[in-house]
VOVEXTI-480120 format. One record per residue: residue number from 0; x, y, z of N, C-alpha, C in turn. Coordinates in steps of 0.001 Angstrom, whole numbers. Layout:
! VOVEXTI-480120
<rec><k>NUM</k><n_xx>X</n_xx><n_yy>Y</n_yy><n_zz>Z</n_zz><ca_xx>X</ca_xx><ca_yy>Y</ca_yy><ca_zz>Z</ca_zz><c_xx>X</c_xx><c_yy>Y</c_yy><c_zz>Z</c_zz></rec>
...
***
This chain:
! VOVEXTI-480120
<rec><k>0</k><n_xx>-161891</n_xx><n_yy>11721</n_yy><n_zz>122805</n_zz><ca_xx>-161185</ca_xx><ca_yy>12695</ca_yy><ca_zz>123199</ca_zz><c_xx>-161712</c_xx><c_yy>12300</c_yy><c_zz>125004</c_zz></rec>
<rec><k>1</k><n_xx>-160202</n_xx><n_yy>12357</n_yy><n_zz>125919</n_zz><ca_xx>-159869</ca_xx><ca_yy>12460</ca_yy><ca_zz>127497</ca_zz><c_xx>-158751</c_xx><c_yy>12835</c_yy><c_zz>127643</c_zz></rec>
<rec><k>2</k><n_xx>-159153</n_xx><n_yy>13914</n_yy><n_zz>128475</n_zz><ca_xx>-157422</ca_xx><ca_yy>15040</ca_yy><ca_zz>127843</ca_zz><c_xx>-157482</c_xx><c_yy>14744</c_yy><c_zz>129326</c_zz></rec>
<rec><k>3</k><n_xx>-157968</n_xx><n_yy>14643</n_yy><n_zz>130203</n_zz><ca_xx>-158015</ca_xx><ca_yy>14885</ca_yy><ca_zz>132071</ca_zz><c_xx>-158590</c_xx><c_yy>13799</c_yy><c_zz>132362</c_zz></rec>
<rec><k>4</k><n_xx>-159304</n_xx><n_yy>12897</n_yy><n_zz>131372</n_zz><ca_xx>-159450</ca_xx><ca_yy>11688</ca_yy><ca_zz>132174</ca_zz><c_xx>-159337</c_xx><c_yy>10004</c_yy><c_zz>131672</c_zz></rec>
<rec><k>5</k><n_xx>-159083</n_xx><n_yy>9468</n_yy><n_zz>132865</n_zz><ca_xx>-158783</ca_xx><ca_yy>7811</ca_yy><ca_zz>133310</ca_zz><c_xx>-158519</c_xx><c_yy>7192</c_yy><c_zz>132541</c_zz></rec>
<rec><k>6</k><n_xx>-159003</n_xx><n_yy>6116</n_yy><n_zz>130946</n_zz><ca_xx>-159088</ca_xx><ca_yy>5272</ca_yy><ca_zz>130346</ca_zz><c_xx>-158339</c_xx><c_yy>3863</c_yy><c_zz>130391</c_zz></rec>
<rec><k>7</k><n_xx>-159785</n_xx><n_yy>3286</n_yy><n_zz>130358</n_zz><ca_xx>-159552</ca_xx><ca_yy>2348</ca_yy><ca_zz>130991</ca_zz><c_xx>-160362</c_xx><c_yy>929</c_yy><c_zz>129988</c_zz></rec>
<rec><k>8</k><n_xx>-159137</n_xx><n_yy>662</n_yy><n_zz>129107</n_zz><ca_xx>-160421</ca_xx><ca_yy>-86</ca_yy><ca_zz>128394</ca_zz><c_xx>-160287</c_xx><c_yy>-2357</c_yy><c_zz>128094</c_zz></rec>
<rec><k>9</k><n_xx>-159812</n_xx><n_yy>-2547</n_yy><n_zz>128529</n_zz><ca_xx>-159606</ca_xx><ca_yy>-3648</ca_yy><ca_zz>128482</ca_zz><c_xx>-160708</c_xx><c_yy>-4339</c_yy><c_zz>128041</c_zz></rec>
<rec><k>10</k><n_xx>-162246</n_xx><n_yy>-4119</n_yy><n_zz>128022</n_zz><ca_xx>-163453</ca_xx><ca_yy>-4645</ca_yy><ca_zz>127462</ca_zz><c_xx>-163732</c_xx><c_yy>-3557</c_yy><c_zz>127722</c_zz></rec>
<rec><k>11</k><n_xx>-164072</n_xx><n_yy>-2485</n_yy><n_zz>127210</n_zz><ca_xx>-165003</ca_xx><ca_yy>-2129</ca_yy><ca_zz>126523</ca_zz><c_xx>-164925</c_xx><c_yy>-1503</c_yy><c_zz>127781</c_zz></rec>
<rec><k>12</k><n_xx>-164746</n_xx><n_yy>-1088</n_yy><n_zz>128244</n_zz><ca_xx>-165650</ca_xx><ca_yy>35</ca_yy><ca_zz>129717</ca_zz><c_xx>-163143</c_xx><c_yy>1399</c_yy><c_zz>129242</c_zz></rec>
<rec><k>13</k><n_xx>-164870</n_xx><n_yy>2221</n_yy><n_zz>129400</n_zz><ca_xx>-163980</ca_xx><ca_yy>3349</ca_yy><ca_zz>129595</ca_zz><c_xx>-164451</c_xx><c_yy>4225</c_yy><c_zz>130372</c_zz></rec>
<rec><k>14</k><n_xx>-163563</n_xx><n_yy>4703</n_yy><n_zz>131841</n_zz><ca_xx>-163868</ca_xx><ca_yy>5802</ca_yy><ca_zz>132509</ca_zz><c_xx>-163411</c_xx><c_yy>6971</c_yy><c_zz>132434</c_zz></rec>
<rec><k>15</k><n_xx>-164216</n_xx><n_yy>7821</n_yy><n_zz>132941</n_zz><ca_xx>-164237</ca_xx><ca_yy>9233</ca_yy><ca_zz>131767</ca_zz><c_xx>-164087</c_xx><c_yy>10035</c_yy><c_zz>133218</c_zz></rec>
<rec><k>16</k><n_xx>-163476</n_xx><n_yy>10332</n_yy><n_zz>134126</n_zz><ca_xx>-164077</ca_xx><ca_yy>10938</ca_yy><ca_zz>135563</ca_zz><c_xx>-163754</c_xx><c_yy>12343</c_yy><c_zz>135487</c_zz></rec>
<rec><k>17</k><n_xx>-163137</n_xx><n_yy>12605</n_yy><n_zz>134918</n_zz><ca_xx>-163016</ca_xx><ca_yy>14221</ca_yy><ca_zz>135039</ca_zz><c_xx>-162323</c_xx><c_yy>14529</c_yy><c_zz>133300</c_zz></rec>
<rec><k>18</k><n_xx>-162875</n_xx><n_yy>13644</n_yy><n_zz>132265</n_zz><ca_xx>-162590</ca_xx><ca_yy>13991</ca_yy><ca_zz>130643</ca_zz><c_xx>-163903</c_xx><c_yy>13966</c_yy><c_zz>129949</c_zz></rec>
<rec><k>19</k><n_xx>-163421</n_xx><n_yy>14628</n_yy><n_zz>128513</n_zz><ca_xx>-164632</ca_xx><ca_yy>13619</ca_yy><ca_zz>127515</ca_zz><c_xx>-164087</c_xx><c_yy>12677</c_yy><c_zz>127177</c_zz></rec>
<rec><k>20</k><n_xx>-165576</n_xx><n_yy>11963</n_yy><n_zz>126303</n_zz><ca_xx>-165384</ca_xx><ca_yy>10384</ca_yy><ca_zz>126236</ca_zz><c_xx>-165972</c_xx><c_yy>10151</c_yy><c_zz>124705</c_zz></rec>
<rec><k>21</k><n_xx>-166164</n_xx><n_yy>10618</n_yy><n_zz>123351</n_zz><ca_xx>-166806</ca_xx><ca_yy>10708</ca_yy><ca_zz>122594</ca_zz><c_xx>-166297</c_xx><c_yy>8563</c_yy><c_zz>121437</c_zz></rec>
<rec><k>22</k><n_xx>-167347</n_xx><n_yy>7898</n_yy><n_zz>121706</n_zz><ca_xx>-166943</ca_xx><ca_yy>7083</ca_yy><ca_zz>120720</ca_zz><c_xx>-168106</c_xx><c_yy>6671</c_yy><c_zz>119851</c_zz></rec>
<rec><k>23</k><n_xx>-168013</n_xx><n_yy>7522</n_yy><n_zz>118903</n_zz><ca_xx>-168769</ca_xx><ca_yy>7327</ca_yy><ca_zz>117415</ca_zz><c_xx>-167813</c_xx><c_yy>6292</c_yy><c_zz>116934</c_zz></rec>
<rec><k>24</k><n_xx>-169679</n_xx><n_yy>5962</n_yy><n_zz>116130</n_zz><ca_xx>-168991</ca_xx><ca_yy>4747</ca_yy><ca_zz>115782</ca_zz><c_xx>-168632</c_xx><c_yy>3414</c_yy><c_zz>116338</c_zz></rec>
<rec><k>25</k><n_xx>-169055</n_xx><n_yy>3126</n_yy><n_zz>117683</n_zz><ca_xx>-168318</ca_xx><ca_yy>2087</ca_yy><ca_zz>119061</ca_zz><c_xx>-166712</c_xx><c_yy>2057</c_yy><c_zz>118927</c_zz></rec>
<rec><k>26</k><n_xx>-165893</n_xx><n_yy>3756</n_yy><n_zz>118618</n_zz><ca_xx>-164501</ca_xx><ca_yy>3721</ca_yy><ca_zz>118212</ca_zz><c_xx>-164422</c_xx><c_yy>5076</c_yy><c_zz>119476</c_zz></rec>
<rec><k>27</k><n_xx>-163299</n_xx><n_yy>4925</n_yy><n_zz>119808</n_zz><ca_xx>-163493</ca_xx><ca_yy>5353</ca_yy><ca_zz>121217</ca_zz><c_xx>-161176</c_xx><c_yy>5196</c_yy><c_zz>121401</c_zz></rec>
<rec><k>28</k><n_xx>-161365</n_xx><n_yy>7190</n_yy><n_zz>120858</n_zz><ca_xx>-160143</ca_xx><ca_yy>7466</ca_yy><ca_zz>120289</ca_zz><c_xx>-159647</c_xx><c_yy>8206</c_yy><c_zz>121972</c_zz></rec>
<rec><k>29</k><n_xx>-158917</n_xx><n_yy>7516</n_yy><n_zz>122773</n_zz><ca_xx>-158054</ca_xx><ca_yy>8613</ca_yy><ca_zz>124009</ca_zz><c_xx>-156736</c_xx><c_yy>8431</c_yy><c_zz>123472</c_zz></rec>
<rec><k>30</k><n_xx>-156266</n_xx><n_yy>9849</n_yy><n_zz>124244</n_zz><ca_xx>-154495</ca_xx><ca_yy>9553</ca_yy><ca_zz>124174</ca_zz><c_xx>-154046</c_xx><c_yy>8320</c_yy><c_zz>125645</c_zz></rec>
<rec><k>31</k><n_xx>-154676</n_xx><n_yy>6935</n_yy><n_zz>125939</n_zz><ca_xx>-154768</ca_xx><ca_yy>6167</ca_yy><ca_zz>126268</ca_zz><c_xx>-154386</c_xx><c_yy>5155</c_yy><c_zz>125268</c_zz></rec>
<rec><k>32</k><n_xx>-154579</n_xx><n_yy>5572</n_yy><n_zz>124545</n_zz><ca_xx>-155433</ca_xx><ca_yy>4459</ca_yy><ca_zz>123548</ca_zz><c_xx>-156517</c_xx><c_yy>3926</c_yy><c_zz>123302</c_zz></rec>
<rec><k>33</k><n_xx>-156713</n_xx><n_yy>3125</n_yy><n_zz>121969</n_zz><ca_xx>-157997</ca_xx><ca_yy>2613</ca_yy><ca_zz>121495</ca_zz><c_xx>-159206</c_xx><c_yy>2450</c_yy><c_zz>122119</c_zz></rec>
<rec><k>34</k><n_xx>-160799</n_xx><n_yy>2668</n_yy><n_zz>122718</n_zz><ca_xx>-161672</ca_xx><ca_yy>1557</ca_yy><ca_zz>122956</ca_zz><c_xx>-162996</c_xx><c_yy>1185</c_yy><c_zz>121746</c_zz></rec>
<rec><k>35</k><n_xx>-163001</n_xx><n_yy>92</n_yy><n_zz>121956</n_zz><ca_xx>-164097</ca_xx><ca_yy>-459</ca_yy><ca_zz>121203</ca_zz><c_xx>-165194</c_xx><c_yy>-731</c_yy><c_zz>122166</c_zz></rec>
<rec><k>36</k><n_xx>-166383</n_xx><n_yy>315</n_yy><n_zz>121533</n_zz><ca_xx>-167333</ca_xx><ca_yy>-356</ca_yy><ca_zz>122502</ca_zz><c_xx>-168766</c_xx><c_yy>-167</c_yy><c_zz>122159</c_zz></rec>
<rec><k>37</k><n_xx>-168603</n_xx><n_yy>-1343</n_yy><n_zz>120650</n_zz><ca_xx>-169510</ca_xx><ca_yy>-1696</ca_yy><ca_zz>120541</ca_zz><c_xx>-170867</c_xx><c_yy>-2153</c_yy><c_zz>121481</c_zz></rec>
<rec><k>38</k><n_xx>-171165</n_xx><n_yy>-2611</n_yy><n_zz>122494</n_zz><ca_xx>-170982</ca_xx><ca_yy>-3185</ca_yy><ca_zz>123266</ca_zz><c_xx>-171020</c_xx><c_yy>-3271</c_yy><c_zz>124221</c_zz></rec>
<rec><k>39</k><n_xx>-170223</n_xx><n_yy>-2481</n_yy><n_zz>125159</n_zz><ca_xx>-169360</ca_xx><ca_yy>-2266</ca_yy><ca_zz>126391</ca_zz><c_xx>-170114</c_xx><c_yy>-1462</c_yy><c_zz>126481</c_zz></rec>
<rec><k>40</k><n_xx>-169738</n_xx><n_yy>-1398</n_yy><n_zz>128482</n_zz><ca_xx>-170089</ca_xx><ca_yy>-167</ca_yy><ca_zz>129288</ca_zz><c_xx>-168663</c_xx><c_yy>773</c_yy><c_zz>129341</c_zz></rec>
<rec><k>41</k><n_xx>-169644</n_xx><n_yy>2327</n_yy><n_zz>129332</n_zz><ca_xx>-168986</ca_xx><ca_yy>3509</ca_yy><ca_zz>129531</ca_zz><c_xx>-169305</c_xx><c_yy>4182</c_yy><c_zz>130822</c_zz></rec>
<rec><k>42</k><n_xx>-168489</n_xx><n_yy>4346</n_yy><n_zz>131717</n_zz><ca_xx>-168916</ca_xx><ca_yy>5034</ca_yy><ca_zz>133092</ca_zz><c_xx>-167972</c_xx><c_yy>6953</c_yy><c_zz>132600</c_zz></rec>
<rec><k>43</k><n_xx>-169364</n_xx><n_yy>7526</n_yy><n_zz>132492</n_zz><ca_xx>-167672</ca_xx><ca_yy>8737</ca_yy><ca_zz>132004</ca_zz><c_xx>-169578</c_xx><c_yy>9791</c_yy><c_zz>134018</c_zz></rec>
<rec><k>44</k><n_xx>-168399</n_xx><n_yy>9915</n_yy><n_zz>134853</n_zz><ca_xx>-169880</ca_xx><ca_yy>10458</ca_yy><ca_zz>136045</ca_zz><c_xx>-169703</c_xx><c_yy>11982</c_yy><c_zz>135425</c_zz></rec>
<rec><k>45</k><n_xx>-168826</n_xx><n_yy>12542</n_yy><n_zz>135097</n_zz><ca_xx>-168726</ca_xx><ca_yy>14183</ca_yy><ca_zz>134774</ca_zz><c_xx>-168592</c_xx><c_yy>14680</c_yy><c_zz>133475</c_zz></rec>
<rec><k>46</k><n_xx>-168149</n_xx><n_yy>13318</n_yy><n_zz>132627</n_zz><ca_xx>-167811</ca_xx><ca_yy>13509</ca_yy><ca_zz>131100</ca_zz><c_xx>-168835</c_xx><c_yy>13535</c_yy><c_zz>130470</c_zz></rec>
<rec><k>47</k><n_xx>-168871</n_xx><n_yy>13568</n_yy><n_zz>129305</n_zz><ca_xx>-169571</ca_xx><ca_yy>13716</ca_yy><ca_zz>128624</ca_zz><c_xx>-169495</c_xx><c_yy>12434</c_yy><c_zz>126978</c_zz></rec>
<rec><k>48</k><n_xx>-170879</n_xx><n_yy>11675</n_yy><n_zz>126910</n_zz><ca_xx>-170354</ca_xx><ca_yy>10137</ca_yy><ca_zz>126334</ca_zz><c_xx>-171054</c_xx><c_yy>10334</c_yy><c_zz>125016</c_zz></rec>
<rec><k>49</k><n_xx>-170744</n_xx><n_yy>10492</n_yy><n_zz>124001</n_zz><ca_xx>-171775</ca_xx><ca_yy>9857</ca_yy><ca_zz>122386</ca_zz><c_xx>-171217</c_xx><c_yy>8498</c_yy><c_zz>122170</c_zz></rec>
<rec><k>50</k><n_xx>-172298</n_xx><n_yy>8048</n_yy><n_zz>122193</n_zz><ca_xx>-171817</ca_xx><ca_yy>7113</ca_yy><ca_zz>120854</ca_zz><c_xx>-173197</c_xx><c_yy>6286</c_yy><c_zz>120470</c_zz></rec>
<rec><k>51</k><n_xx>-173242</n_xx><n_yy>6905</n_yy><n_zz>118897</n_zz><ca_xx>-174354</ca_xx><ca_yy>6940</ca_yy><ca_zz>117622</ca_zz><c_xx>-174511</c_xx><c_yy>4875</c_yy><c_zz>117797</c_zz></rec>
<rec><k>52</k><n_xx>-175751</n_xx><n_yy>4394</n_yy><n_zz>118457</n_zz><ca_xx>-176191</ca_xx><ca_yy>3361</ca_yy><ca_zz>117358</ca_zz><c_xx>-176899</c_xx><c_yy>2500</c_yy><c_zz>118921</c_zz></rec>
<rec><k>53</k><n_xx>-178699</n_xx><n_yy>2597</n_yy><n_zz>119386</n_zz><ca_xx>-179434</ca_xx><ca_yy>1652</ca_yy><ca_zz>119614</ca_zz><c_xx>-179599</c_xx><c_yy>2181</c_yy><c_zz>120765</c_zz></rec>
<rec><k>54</k><n_xx>-179636</n_xx><n_yy>1336</n_yy><n_zz>122293</n_zz><ca_xx>-180528</ca_xx><ca_yy>1520</ca_yy><ca_zz>123279</ca_zz><c_xx>-179757</c_xx><c_yy>2246</c_yy><c_zz>124506</c_zz></rec>
<rec><k>55</k><n_xx>-180213</n_xx><n_yy>3199</n_yy><n_zz>125173</n_zz><ca_xx>-179398</ca_xx><ca_yy>4095</ca_yy><ca_zz>125377</ca_zz><c_xx>-180337</c_xx><c_yy>3658</c_yy><c_zz>127897</c_zz></rec>
<rec><k>56</k><n_xx>-178689</n_xx><n_yy>3394</n_yy><n_zz>128321</n_zz><ca_xx>-179660</ca_xx><ca_yy>3359</ca_yy><ca_zz>129770</ca_zz><c_xx>-178096</c_xx><c_yy>4390</c_yy><c_zz>130603</c_zz></rec>
<rec><k>57</k><n_xx>-178333</n_xx><n_yy>5423</n_yy><n_zz>130636</n_zz><ca_xx>-177996</ca_xx><ca_yy>5993</ca_yy><ca_zz>132056</ca_zz><c_xx>-178178</c_xx><c_yy>6712</c_yy><c_zz>133447</c_zz></rec>
<rec><k>58</k><n_xx>-178039</n_xx><n_yy>5184</n_yy><n_zz>134246</n_zz><ca_xx>-178390</ca_xx><ca_yy>5060</ca_yy><ca_zz>135885</ca_zz><c_xx>-176515</c_xx><c_yy>6091</c_yy><c_zz>136602</c_zz></rec>
<rec><k>59</k><n_xx>-177056</n_xx><n_yy>6890</n_yy><n_zz>136797</n_zz><ca_xx>-175672</ca_xx><ca_yy>7534</ca_yy><ca_zz>137653</ca_zz><c_xx>-174880</c_xx><c_yy>7779</c_yy><c_zz>136009</c_zz></rec>
<rec><k>60</k><n_xx>-174635</n_xx><n_yy>8181</n_yy><n_zz>135208</n_zz><ca_xx>-173939</ca_xx><ca_yy>8147</ca_yy><ca_zz>134762</ca_zz><c_xx>-172897</c_xx><c_yy>7249</c_yy><c_zz>134021</c_zz></rec>
<rec><k>61</k><n_xx>-174104</n_xx><n_yy>6102</n_yy><n_zz>134660</n_zz><ca_xx>-173853</ca_xx><ca_yy>4958</ca_yy><ca_zz>133790</ca_zz><c_xx>-174147</c_xx><c_yy>4477</c_yy><c_zz>132149</c_zz></rec>
<rec><k>62</k><n_xx>-173461</n_xx><n_yy>4525</n_yy><n_zz>131566</n_zz><ca_xx>-173853</ca_xx><ca_yy>4356</ca_yy><ca_zz>129613</ca_zz><c_xx>-174125</c_xx><c_yy>3025</c_yy><c_zz>129163</c_zz></rec>
<rec><k>63</k><n_xx>-174795</n_xx><n_yy>2567</n_yy><n_zz>128648</n_zz><ca_xx>-174438</ca_xx><ca_yy>908</ca_yy><ca_zz>128145</ca_zz><c_xx>-175186</c_xx><c_yy>1540</c_yy><c_zz>126613</c_zz></rec>
<rec><k>64</k><n_xx>-173946</n_xx><n_yy>1172</n_yy><n_zz>126032</n_zz><ca_xx>-174374</ca_xx><ca_yy>1587</ca_yy><ca_zz>124287</ca_zz><c_xx>-174715</c_xx><c_yy>706</c_yy><c_zz>123364</c_zz></rec>
<rec><k>65</k><n_xx>-175363</n_xx><n_yy>-190</n_yy><n_zz>123521</n_zz><ca_xx>-175574</ca_xx><ca_yy>-970</ca_yy><ca_zz>122305</ca_zz><c_xx>-174965</c_xx><c_yy>-766</c_yy><c_zz>120829</c_zz></rec>
<rec><k>66</k><n_xx>-175364</n_xx><n_yy>-45</n_yy><n_zz>120290</n_zz><ca_xx>-175933</ca_xx><ca_yy>1264</ca_yy><ca_zz>119784</ca_zz><c_xx>-177230</c_xx><c_yy>2714</c_yy><c_zz>119158</c_zz></rec>
<rec><k>67</k><n_xx>-176260</n_xx><n_yy>3430</n_yy><n_zz>119046</n_zz><ca_xx>-177979</ca_xx><ca_yy>4678</ca_yy><ca_zz>119528</ca_zz><c_xx>-177100</c_xx><c_yy>6291</c_yy><c_zz>119736</c_zz></rec>
<rec><k>68</k><n_xx>-177118</n_xx><n_yy>7121</n_yy><n_zz>119277</n_zz><ca_xx>-176751</ca_xx><ca_yy>8213</ca_yy><ca_zz>119803</ca_zz><c_xx>-177019</c_xx><c_yy>8265</c_yy><c_zz>121340</c_zz></rec>
<rec><k>69</k><n_xx>-176088</n_xx><n_yy>9030</n_yy><n_zz>121911</n_zz><ca_xx>-175616</ca_xx><ca_yy>8727</ca_yy><ca_zz>123595</ca_zz><c_xx>-175483</c_xx><c_yy>9969</c_yy><c_zz>124087</c_zz></rec>
<rec><k>70</k><n_xx>-176403</n_xx><n_yy>10740</n_yy><n_zz>124731</n_zz><ca_xx>-175241</ca_xx><ca_yy>11628</ca_yy><ca_zz>124798</ca_zz><c_xx>-175814</c_xx><c_yy>11976</c_yy><c_zz>126929</c_zz></rec>
<rec><k>71</k><n_xx>-174746</n_xx><n_yy>11110</n_yy><n_zz>127603</n_zz><ca_xx>-175439</ca_xx><ca_yy>11523</ca_yy><ca_zz>129707</ca_zz><c_xx>-174881</c_xx><c_yy>12334</c_yy><c_zz>129857</c_zz></rec>
<rec><k>72</k><n_xx>-174877</n_xx><n_yy>13434</n_yy><n_zz>130759</n_zz><ca_xx>-173769</ca_xx><ca_yy>13826</ca_yy><ca_zz>131021</ca_zz><c_xx>-174427</c_xx><c_yy>13855</c_yy><c_zz>132336</c_zz></rec>
<rec><k>73</k><n_xx>-173092</n_xx><n_yy>13404</n_yy><n_zz>133561</n_zz><ca_xx>-173550</ca_xx><ca_yy>13163</ca_yy><ca_zz>135285</ca_zz><c_xx>-175188</c_xx><c_yy>12652</c_yy><c_zz>135576</c_zz></rec>
<rec><k>74</k><n_xx>-174797</n_xx><n_yy>11464</n_yy><n_zz>134913</n_zz><ca_xx>-176281</ca_xx><ca_yy>10712</ca_yy><ca_zz>134025</ca_zz><c_xx>-177675</c_xx><c_yy>10629</c_yy><c_zz>134019</c_zz></rec>
<rec><k>75</k><n_xx>-177019</n_xx><n_yy>12370</n_yy><n_zz>133026</n_zz><ca_xx>-179084</ca_xx><ca_yy>12686</ca_yy><ca_zz>132760</ca_zz><c_xx>-178864</c_xx><c_yy>12019</c_yy><c_zz>131093</c_zz></rec>
<rec><k>76</k><n_xx>-179766</n_xx><n_yy>11510</n_yy><n_zz>130408</n_zz><ca_xx>-179297</ca_xx><ca_yy>10679</ca_yy><ca_zz>128828</ca_zz><c_xx>-180131</c_xx><c_yy>12004</c_yy><c_zz>127865</c_zz></rec>
<rec><k>77</k><n_xx>-179587</n_xx><n_yy>12912</n_yy><n_zz>127480</n_zz><ca_xx>-179991</ca_xx><ca_yy>13714</ca_yy><ca_zz>126803</ca_zz><c_xx>-180227</c_xx><c_yy>14057</c_yy><c_zz>125441</c_zz></rec>
<rec><k>78</k><n_xx>-179978</n_xx><n_yy>12672</n_yy><n_zz>125040</n_zz><ca_xx>-180794</ca_xx><ca_yy>11468</ca_yy><ca_zz>123547</ca_zz><c_xx>-181898</c_xx><c_yy>12651</c_yy><c_zz>122907</c_zz></rec>
<rec><k>79</k><n_xx>-182411</n_xx><n_yy>12943</n_yy><n_zz>123656</n_zz><ca_xx>-183957</ca_xx><ca_yy>13047</ca_yy><ca_zz>123607</ca_zz><c_xx>-183561</c_xx><c_yy>14230</c_yy><c_zz>122734</c_zz></rec>
<rec><k>80</k><n_xx>-182896</n_xx><n_yy>15140</n_yy><n_zz>123799</n_zz><ca_xx>-183002</ca_xx><ca_yy>16446</ca_yy><ca_zz>123232</ca_zz><c_xx>-181868</c_xx><c_yy>16663</c_yy><c_zz>120993</c_zz></rec>
<rec><k>81</k><n_xx>-181982</n_xx><n_yy>15610</n_yy><n_zz>120780</n_zz><ca_xx>-181067</ca_xx><ca_yy>15558</ca_yy><ca_zz>119865</ca_zz><c_xx>-179671</c_xx><c_yy>15342</c_yy><c_zz>119540</c_zz></rec>
***
């Protein structure tokens, strides 16, 4: 859900500057469309990204979620906390 964010999903790239991005099962549903991010790049500078299934890299709010539970806010990987 990106109520206040801008969503761009031409190739698995989602940008949610002021919204909340949730990608369960690699499928992101936002007011601006549907994003498929099984192995795409999600950028949420001030939002929360959740992507169940794989390796997580979260530098400066940039989340790469090929597979695994990812919760990143402000570039901080909180997946280790459950």
